[in-house]
N, C-alpha and C positions, 0 to 999 in steps of 0.2 A: 543871706541867712548864715548863721553860725552852726557849727557842729560840736558835739561833746564826745569825748572818748573816756570812759571810766576804766581805770586800772584797778580791778577788784581782787588783786592777788593777796590782799589781807582782809578780804571779805567786804561786806557792806551792810550798813544799818541806816535807818532813817536819819539819825542825827549826824552820821558821817557824810551822807549825801548832802544834807543841809549845810554842814561846815565846809565841804569842798566847793559847793556852788557860791556860798558867801565869800569864800577866800579868793574867788575870781575877781572881786572888786566891786560888787554891788554895795551901795551904802547900807551900813548896818543900822544906822539910825532910822532910815527910811523903812528897812525891813521890819524892825520892831514896831514902828508906827503902823504899818500895814497889818501885821499880825494882831495888833490890838483891836482892829476892826472886827475880829471874830468874837470878841467879848468872852473869851475863855479864861478861867481862873488860873493863869500860868504866868510864870516869870521866865524870861529868856535871857540867859547869860552866855557870854562868849569870852573865850580866853585862848591865847596862843600857848600851846603846850608842846612838850617833846615826847615822842614815842620812839624808844630804841635809838635815841640821839637825833631824830629827825623832827623838824617843826611841822605842826599842823594846827588847824583852828578847831577847837572843841566847842560845840554848842550844847548847852544844857537847857532843856525845857522842863521846868519844875512846876508841878501842880501845887497851887497854894492851899487848897482845902485839905483837911486831914482825912476825911472819909474817902473810900475808894470811888473812882468814877463808875457810874452804873454801866453795865454792858449795853452796847448799842447795836441795833439792827441796821440793815442797809438803809431803810427808809428814814431812820433818825439821822444818819450821816448825810444822806442825800438832801434832806430838808435843811440841815445846817449849811451845807455848801451852796445850795441854790439861793438861799437868802443872803449869802455873804456879798460884800461889795466888790468882788473880784470880777475880772473879765470872763467872758464865755469860754475862752481858751483855758484859763486857769481852772475854771470849774470842770470842764470836760476832762482835762488831764488828771485832776484830783479824783473825780468819780471813776475814771478808768482804773486807777490804782486800787481804790476801795472795791471796785467790782472784782478785780483779781483776788483780793484778800477774802472777800465773802464767798466767792465761788470755791476757793481752796478749802475754807472752813466747812462749807456745806458738804463737799465731797469727803473730807476727812471724818466728819461726824455723822454722815449719812442723814443729813437734815435738808429740808427745803431751803433754797436760797433766801426766800422772804422771811424765814423763821430763825435762821442761824444768827447768833450774836457774837460779837468780838469782845474780848476782855482787854488784854494788853494793846493789841493793834487798833482798838477802837477808842482808846483813852485820849484825853485831851492833848497829851504830849505827842501822840502819833498823828493827831489831826494837824498839829503845827508842822510836824515833819513832812507830811504829804502836801498839804496846801502851801506851806512855805516853800518847798522845793519846786512846786508848780509855778508859783509866783516868780521865783528867782530865774527859772528857765525862760519864762516870758520876758523878764527884765533884761536878760542877756541876749535876747533875740535868737534863741536856739531853734533850729529846725530838726535835723536828724540827731539821734543819740545812738552811739555804739558802746559796746562794753566787752571787756576781756572775759574769758572763762572765769568762773567764780570759785574761789577757794572757800569751801563751806566749813572747814575745820573738822573736828571730830570730838568724841567724848559724850558728855551728858549736859543737859540744861534743865533748870527748874522752871516750870510753867504753872499756870493755874490748873492745868490738867495733870500735874504731877511731874516726876522726873522723866524726861524723854531723851532718847538718843539723838545725836546730831547727824544729819540735819533733822530737825523735828518735823512731824508729819505735814504741817501747813507749808513749810519751806520746801520740802521735798515735792509736794504737789505743785507749787507755783513754778518750780524750776525744772519741770518734766522735760522740756525741750531745750533747755539751756545746757551748754557744756560746763560741767562742774568737776571739782577734784578736791582732795584733802591733803594739806601739807603744813608742816611746821608748828601747828598749834593744836593742842587737845582742848579746844574751846569752841563754842558756837561763834562762827565768824559772820554768817549771813543771817540776819533776823527776818521775820515775816514782812515787816514794813520795807526793809531794804530790798528784799527779793521782789516784792510787789511793784515797787517803783521802777526797778530796772527791767522787770518782765514787761510791764505795761508800756514803757517808753522806748525800749531798745529795738532798733531796726535790725541789728544783727550782732551776735556774740562772736567776736573774731579776735585772733591774736593781734598784737600791736600792729596797726595798719600803717601804710605810708601816709603820713600826715605832715602838714605845716601848721604849727600851733603858735599862738602868741602869748598865752597865759597858762599857768598850771595852778589849780586849786587843790589844797590838801586838807581833808577833813579827818580829824582825829577821833578814834574810838575811845571807849572808857578805860580799856586795859592797856598795860604797858608790858608787852612780851619782851623777852631778852633777845630772841633771834629774829623776830618778825615785827617790823614797825607797824603798829596798829593804825594805819593811815590809808585812807581811800584817796587816790589821786584822780583828778579829772583834767583832761587836756582840752583846751578851748581854741578853736581856729575857724578859718573860713570853710564853708561847706564844700566849695569846689576843690579845696586842697586836701580833702580826705579821700583816700582811695582804699577802702577796705577790701576791694576786689582783687588787689594785687596778688595775694596768695590764693591760688586756685588749685584744682585737682585735675589730673589727667586720668580718665577712665578708659580702659581698653578691653575689648572682647574680640575673640577670633571666631568667625562664623564660616562653616563649610556646608551647612544644610538649610540655609534660609534662601528663599527665592529673592531675586533682585527687587521684585515689587514690594515684598515685606520690608526689606532693608531700606528702600527708598522712602517708604511710608514712615519708618521709624526716624529717619533723618529729619523729616519735616516735623514730626511730633517732638523730637528732642529740642529743636530750635524753639518751638512753641512753649515748651516747658522751661525755657531759660538757659539752654546750653549756650556757652559763649562761642563755640565752634564745633563742627562735626566734620570729620574726614573719613574717607574710605580708602584703604590701601590693599591692592592685590597681594596675596602671600601664598606660599606653599606650605602646607601643613603635613602632619604625619601621613606616612604611606603615599607621599607624593600628591595628596589631594589639594586641589586649588581651593583657596578660601579668601575671605575678606577680613581685614583687621578694621574694626570699627573703633574710632578714637573720638572721645568727647573731652572738651575743655569746659569745666563747670566750676561755679562758685561753691564753696564749702556748704553753704546753707541750702543749696539745691541738689547736692550730690545724691542724697538718699532717694529723693523722688525720681531722679533721672535713672538711677540704677534699677529701681523698682519697675519703671516703665520699660527699661531695656529687657528685663527678665520676662515681662508680660507680653511684649510686642515682638520679640525675636526668639530664636531657638537657643540662645546662649544659656548655659547652665553655670557660668562662672565669669567673673570679671577681675581685672587688676586695676588698682588705683594708687596714685602716689601724688604727693604735693609737688607743685612746680611754681617757680617764680616767673613773673612776666613784667614787662614794661610796655605801657601803651601811651600813645600820643594823645594830647588833648583833642577832642573832636566836637564839631558842630556841623549843622546842615544849614546852608544858605540857599535861597530860592532865586532862580533866574527864569526868564521866559524865552521860549523858542517857538516861533510861529504862533504866539499867543497861548502856548501851553506852559504850565509851571513845571520846572525840572529842578530837583534838589541837587545841590553840589555838596558832597561830603568833604569837609575841610579838616585836615590833620595839621596840628601845630606843635612846635617844639619851643618851649620858652616864650610863647606868644607869637612866634614867627611861623607863618604858613610854610609847610614843607611838602604838602601833597594836596591835590584837589581832584576829586573823581565824581563825575555825574552818577546819580542813582540810576542804575540800569532799568529798573522797572518803570521809572518816570520817563526815561528815554523811549522805551518800548511803547508806552501809552501815547507819547507825543508823536512818534513815528506813525502809529496806526491812525491817529486823528488827522495828521497833516499830509500823509502820503510821502513824507521825506524819509529816505533810508535811515535806519537807526544809527549807522556809523556817522552819518552826516549830522544827525541830531546831537550826538556826543561831541562832535567837533564844535558845533555852533554854541552848545551850552558852555564849553570851556572858554570860547571867545567872549561870550556875554559875561562870564564870571571875571575874566581878565579885565574887561572894560569897567566893570563895576568896582573891582578892587583898586584899579588905577584912579578912578574918580574919587573914591573914598580917601585915598592917600593924598591926592591934590587938595581935597577939602580940609584935611587935618593939618596940612602944611601951610595953608593960607592964613 
């Protein structure tokens, strides 16, 4: 599978996402032919443009009829998508985006989900943006999607509900849990459709991760700012080459009034909640009191939940945290058999070359209990079996 990373430092809109994905190399003729299957009264035009001196693909979806598109409720959009000739994956991804949009509008206007209707975001051009982006993601074989923090812009924007401050209410609702900021432009940079697509699809909002990419798509927006290229970039590469977890946080708390049982319980809970590592270090605190420094290594996306758990489960009343960089080896688990019992061997590789092999201790304990063989002997036998298996595989590949 492939991965996408969106650089939304200049914001994101439905047409920018569409342009960025098309710019990755999907046949434009085939795309227009597929969109025609929706039988919507639109014309799709594409052109290479420049924004602040940089190239990008601009996609314009123009509605042919003169009268305004009627407002659509979710059931209207759902019916249109379900009867379309696209795959179940495209339909599911499209409905997920519209679900985010309608949920946000319902909250903003205090209406029921089934009764709220969309104006701009439910129009024919927005349908092309959402369904078209879902189709392109499938055509590109995309698995996980990541995105940078979003530059939402600032100022004011005209909508069917009047002049609203940026970010407008629907966008603010959609991006509740996403990292956002405002820089360089006093304009709306993230539209409801763009926010909904990225919110529905993005696995994690992270700063530029460690990636190995093969293509870059550039989708151009409608405006041409002097200081900020109005372009959304998307980086396309192999899923296994994306390492968004490289930037992690170290969380520390000093404890001098928690029982060992409570601390041990929290260590297990922290690992269950997704901590990458948990360590305990004996320390001397104020007035010569003996204490314990609890240290967690956590992904940015899980840090808040782990800190909350730390406060609830221990006696800590304050923590320190700071970003750290790390490098990890490629890892996989291979199975061998010892005395008829399966034992996992954790393999660590550097550049495809095995540099470390370690039996899973819990598997060795289980095998020792069932076979009556001492656990240290099980570990030795597991490594011997792994060595034999690796040598056999090498001989087969060389033959």
